[in-house]
N, C-alpha and C positions, 0 to 999 in steps of 0.2 A: 595676106590677104584683108579683097575690098570684095561689101556684101550693101546691098539695096542701092545702088545706080542713085542720088537725086534721092537720099532721101538722110538718113542721120552723120554716114560718113559712122559705118560700127566699121573695124579693126580687128582682125585675130591670129597676132606673133604665132607664128611654127617655127616648127626648127622645122626643116631637112636636113633625116640619114639614107645613108643605103647599106643595107650588110649582108653579106659574107653574098648568099648568093644571088644579089644584084640586086635584089628589092628592096624598089626604092619609098619611103614610108614618111610620113607628113604629121609631124606632130602637134598640135593644136593644144599651143600656151600661155598663155592671156589675150583675152580681150579691149578689147576699149572701148567703147561704147560709142566715145563723138569724136572726128578729125575734126578742127574745125579748122585749119589752117592748110594751105599747100603742105611747107615744107616739115624738115621733118621740127618738135620742139625740145627741149633740152628729155622733156616726159616721156615721148616717147624712142630717144636714144638713151635710157636710164632700162625701158621694155624693152628691146630689143636686144644691149649688151645681159642683161640677169636672163633669157629668158636665151643665147648664146653659151651663156655659164654654167648651163644646168647638164649634169649627171644624167640620163636613160636607160636604163635595164631592161634587158628584152627581157617578152615573156611573149611562151610558146602556147 
């Protein structure tokens, strides 16, 4: 997710999950304060892989 267009270019890396009842959930996991390049750097790629590998427990 990208916020504040034209400013610091902060990013929130998330994971999307669809529950059994077809409810779509977005889990915000990690924040990157500034993204300086147009392409993904190794730092961003590592964050994406880390977020994707997390296991989540549903709490209702």
